[in-house]
C-alpha positions in Angstrom: 40.0 -30.7 39.9 43.6 -30.0 41.0 46.6 -32.3 40.9 46.1 -33.5 44.5 42.5 -34.4 43.9 43.4 -36.2 40.6 46.1 -38.2 42.4 43.7 -39.1 45.2 41.1 -40.2 42.6 43.6 -42.5 41.0 45.2 -43.7 44.3 48.5 -42.5 43.1 51.1 -40.0 44.4 51.1 -36.5 43.1 54.6 -37.1 41.7 53.5 -40.1 39.8 50.6 -38.3 38.3 52.7 -35.3 37.4 55.4 -37.4 35.7 52.7 -39.5 33.9 51.2 -36.4 32.4 54.6 -35.1 31.4 55.2 -38.4 29.5 58.3 -39.5 31.5 59.5 -43.0 30.5 60.0 -44.1 34.0 56.2 -44.3 34.3 54.7 -47.3 32.6 52.7 -46.8 29.4 49.6 -48.3 31.1 49.9 -45.8 34.0 50.4 -42.9 31.7 47.4 -43.8 29.6 45.3 -44.3 32.7 46.3 -40.9 34.1 45.8 -39.1 30.8 42.3 -40.6 30.4 41.3 -39.7 33.9 42.7 -36.2 33.5 40.7 -35.7 30.2 37.5 -37.0 31.7 37.9 -34.7 34.7 38.8 -31.7 32.6 42.1 -31.3 34.4 44.5 -28.9 32.8 48.0 -28.8 34.3 49.5 -25.4 35.1 52.3 -24.5 32.7 54.6 -23.6 35.5 54.0 -27.0 37.2 54.1 -29.2 34.0 56.2 -28.5 31.0 55.9 -30.6 27.9 59.6 -31.3 28.4 61.7 -30.6 31.4 63.3 -27.1 31.3 61.4 -26.0 28.2 59.7 -22.7 27.5 56.1 -23.8 27.8 55.3 -22.0 24.5 54.6 -23.0 20.9 55.4 -20.9 17.8 53.9 -20.3 14.4 55.5 -18.3 11.6 52.8 -16.9 9.3 53.5 -16.2 5.6 52.4 -12.8 4.4 48.9 -12.7 2.9 48.4 -9.8 0.5 44.6 -9.8 0.7 42.0 -9.7 3.5 40.7 -13.1 2.2 44.1 -14.7 2.9 44.2 -13.1 6.3 40.7 -14.5 7.1 41.9 -18.0 6.6 45.0 -17.5 8.7 42.9 -15.8 11.4 40.7 -18.9 11.6 43.7 -21.3 11.7 45.6 -19.3 14.3 42.3 -18.9 16.3 42.0 -22.6 16.7 45.7 -23.0 17.5 45.5 -20.2 20.1 42.4 -21.7 21.8 44.0 -25.1 22.2 47.4 -23.7 23.4 45.6 -21.6 26.0 43.6 -24.6 27.2 46.8 -26.5 27.7 48.1 -23.6 29.9 50.8 -22.7 27.4 51.8 -19.6 25.4 51.7 -19.0 21.7 54.3 -16.9 19.9 53.1 -15.7 16.4 55.8 -14.4 14.1 55.3 -12.7 10.7 58.5 -12.0 8.7 58.7 -8.7 6.8 57.5 -8.6 3.2 59.7 -10.9 1.1 61.4 -11.9 4.4 62.9 -15.3 5.1 60.7 -17.6 7.1 63.6 -19.9 7.9 65.4 -17.0 9.6 62.3 -16.3 11.7 62.1 -20.0 12.6 65.8 -20.1 13.5 65.3 -17.2 16.0 62.5 -19.1 17.7 64.5 -22.4 17.8 68.0 -21.2 18.6 66.7 -18.6 21.0 64.9 -21.5 22.9 61.7 -19.4 22.8 59.4 -22.3 21.9 59.1 -26.1 22.5 57.5 -26.8 19.1 56.5 -25.1 15.9 53.5 -25.1 13.5 54.1 -24.4 9.8 51.6 -24.1 7.0 51.4 -23.5 3.3 53.8 -26.4 2.7 56.0 -26.4 -0.4 57.4 -29.3 -2.5 60.9 -28.2 -1.5 60.5 -26.7 1.9 63.6 -25.3 3.6 61.6 -24.8 6.9 61.0 -28.6 7.1 64.6 -29.4 6.1 65.9 -27.1 8.9 63.6 -28.5 11.6 64.3 -32.1 10.7 68.0 -31.4 10.7 67.8 -29.8 14.1 65.5 -32.6 15.3 63.2 -29.9 16.6 59.5 -30.8 17.2 57.1 -29.4 14.7 53.8 -30.2 12.9 52.8 -29.2 9.4 49.4 -28.2 8.1 49.9 -30.1 4.9 51.9 -33.1 3.7 55.6 -32.8 2.7 57.9 -35.1 0.6 59.2 -36.2 4.0 55.8 -36.7 5.7 56.9 -40.0 7.2 59.4 -38.2 9.4 57.1 -35.7 11.2 53.5 -35.1 12.4 51.1 -33.6 10.0 47.4 -32.8 9.4 46.2 -32.3 5.8 42.8 -32.0 4.0 42.2 -34.3 1.1 42.6 -31.7 -1.7 42.7 -34.4 -4.4 39.3 -35.8 -3.3 37.8 -32.3 -3.0 38.9 -31.3 -6.6 37.7 -34.7 -7.9 34.2 -34.1 -6.3 34.0 -30.6 -7.7 35.0 -31.8 -11.1 32.4 -34.6 -11.0 29.8 -32.1 -10.0 30.5 -29.8 -12.9 30.6 -32.8 -15.4 27.3 -34.0 -13.9 25.8 -30.6 -14.8 26.9 -31.2 -18.4 30.1 -29.1 -18.6 32.8 -30.5 -20.9 35.1 -27.5 -21.3 36.2 -27.0 -17.7 39.3 -24.9 -17.0 41.4 -25.3 -13.9 42.8 -22.2 -12.2 45.5 -23.5 -10.0 48.1 -22.3 -7.5 51.9 -22.5 -8.2 53.2 -26.1 -8.3 55.7 -25.2 -5.6 52.8 -25.8 -3.1 52.1 -29.4 -2.3 48.3 -28.9 -2.1 48.4 -27.5 -5.7 49.6 -30.9 -7.1 46.8 -32.8 -5.2 44.1 -30.5 -6.5 45.4 -30.6 -10.0 45.4 -34.4 -10.0 41.8 -34.4 -8.7 40.7 -32.2 -11.6 42.5 -34.4 -14.1 41.0 -37.6 -12.7 37.5 -36.2 -13.0 38.1 -35.5 -16.7 39.6 -38.9 -17.3 36.7 -40.7 -15.6 34.3 -38.9 -17.9 36.4 -39.6 -21.0 37.0 -35.9 -21.5 40.4 -34.9 -23.0 42.9 -33.1 -20.9 43.9 -29.8 -22.6 47.0 -28.2 -20.9 45.9 -24.9 -22.4 42.9 -24.9 -20.0 45.2 -25.2 -16.9 46.1 -21.7 -15.6 48.5 -21.0 -12.8 47.8 -17.9 -10.7 48.8 -16.1 -7.5 47.1 -18.2 -4.7 45.7 -15.1 -3.1 43.8 -14.4 -6.3 44.8 -10.7 -6.0 46.1 -10.4 -9.6 44.3 -13.3 -11.2 41.3 -11.6 -12.9 43.2 -10.4 -15.9 44.8 -13.7 -16.9 41.5 -15.6 -16.3 39.7 -13.1 -18.5 42.3 -13.7 -21.2 41.9 -17.4 -20.9 38.2 -17.1 -21.3 38.7 -14.9 -24.4 41.1 -17.3 -25.9 38.9 -20.3 -25.2 35.3 -19.0 -25.5 33.9 -22.6 -25.3 34.9 -22.8 -21.6 31.7 -23.1 -19.5 33.2 -23.8 -16.0 36.2 -22.7 -13.9 37.4 -25.0 -11.1 39.6 -22.9 -8.8 42.2 -23.9 -6.2 41.1 -21.2 -3.7 38.1 -19.0 -2.8 40.1 -15.9 -3.6 40.9 -17.3 -7.0 37.2 -18.0 -7.5 36.5 -14.4 -6.6 38.9 -13.3 -9.3 37.3 -15.7 -11.7 33.9 -14.2 -11.1 35.3 -10.8 -11.7 36.8 -12.0 -15.0 33.5 -13.5 -16.1 31.8 -10.2 -15.4 34.5 -8.3 -17.4 33.4 -10.3 -20.4 29.7 -9.3 -19.9 28.7 -12.7 -18.6 27.1 -13.8 -15.3 28.9 -16.2 -13.0 26.7 -19.1 -12.0 24.5 -18.7 -15.1 26.8 -18.3 -18.1 29.9 -19.7 -16.6 30.1 -21.9 -13.5 32.7 -21.1 -10.9 33.8 -23.4 -8.0 36.3 -22.5 -5.3 38.1 -24.2 -2.4 38.4 -23.2 1.3 34.8 -22.3 2.2 36.0 -19.0 3.7 33.5 -16.9 5.7 32.9 -14.5 2.8 32.2 -17.3 0.3 28.5 -17.6 1.3 28.0 -13.9 1.4 29.0 -12.8 -2.1 26.7 -12.7 -5.2 26.2 -15.4 -6.4 27.1 -17.4 -3.3 30.2 -19.5 -4.0 30.1 -23.3 -4.4 33.3 -24.4 -2.7 35.1 -27.3 -1.0 35.9 -26.7 2.6 36.8 -28.0 6.0 36.7 -26.8 9.6 39.7 -24.5 9.7 39.5 -23.7 13.4 39.1 -27.3 14.3 42.2 -28.1 12.2 44.2 -25.5 14.1 43.2 -27.1 17.4 44.1 -30.5 16.2 47.5 -29.4 15.0 48.3 -28.5 18.7 47.0 -31.8 19.9 49.3 -33.6 17.4 52.3 -31.5 18.5 51.7 -32.2 22.2 51.4 -35.9 21.5 54.6 -35.8 19.5 56.4 -34.2 22.5 55.1 -36.9 24.7 56.8 -39.5 22.5 53.7 -41.0 20.7 54.5 -43.0 17.5 54.7 -40.8 14.4 52.3 -43.0 12.4 49.6 -42.1 14.9 50.2 -38.4 14.4 49.5 -38.1 10.7 45.9 -37.4 9.7 44.2 -36.8 6.4 40.8 -35.1 6.8 38.0 -35.2 4.2 36.8 -32.0 2.7 33.1 -31.2 2.2 31.5 -29.7 -0.9 29.3 -26.7 0.0 26.9 -26.3 -2.9 25.7 -22.8 -3.6 24.7 -20.7 -6.6 27.9 -20.0 -8.4 27.6 -23.2 -10.5 24.8 -25.1 -12.2 23.6 -27.0 -15.2 25.0 -26.1 -18.6 22.6 -23.8 -20.4 
């Protein structure tokens, strides 16, 4: 269906339909909603050249990717960007993907997109407790959406996965198997998701009346690339540990490596649980028990939220917390 046919179907002028889809305030809210609903039902996608999200804008979105030192990190980013790219293409828009050089400044990369007027909105991920990217975009009042919550989440659209609940569920599962000495292998506290996962782990212990031992909380590189040695050292220092709850699947992979370095078998001698449910997690030996979510669907939804933001939808309708599922496999089990 083209614009002319959609307008005829609604008994409206083409100009009215076009302006309604663009979110112009001179079209009533009721008419805008009616037009959008009809367009969605008909599968109508406006051409980028005919309909910009805002008048005079570029018709493109941007994402600045952090460097991932391992293929496992890249696989997560690939899924996320894949969903983003699909949804952008369906909307008739373009996607600009930027990766700063190693140890490069992401804020500088974002500034080039914003100040060069190359994009109408930006997606950012791997949110930090103190995030200069968020500060800059809020100061510029530039449209953006975050994959993850920030300390200023009430001021912008976001989509996050309930990391606290995921870690709590994993902790309860291990405790249900009889484990009492459970170590937590976490990511640096500068990442917001790290705090949520750590509180989920701690709550699981508290619920079961198990003591919290700070010595069993290890912080490691989120990619897991260099985590095997410190995890092995933790296991040597605390030989009564029977389970490792990890903040990411790459960290869980390093945990399995560390367990094997000590001559033990992951899943049999020491249980290991990850987070992320990356494609490789079900293919390794033993297959990894992990918390997960639909990464590609999350990428698609981020673009939906950003487009709705550009249309002027209320912020409190553009902030979503998704549940995580626990994918039970063979890397954990009853205490033997």
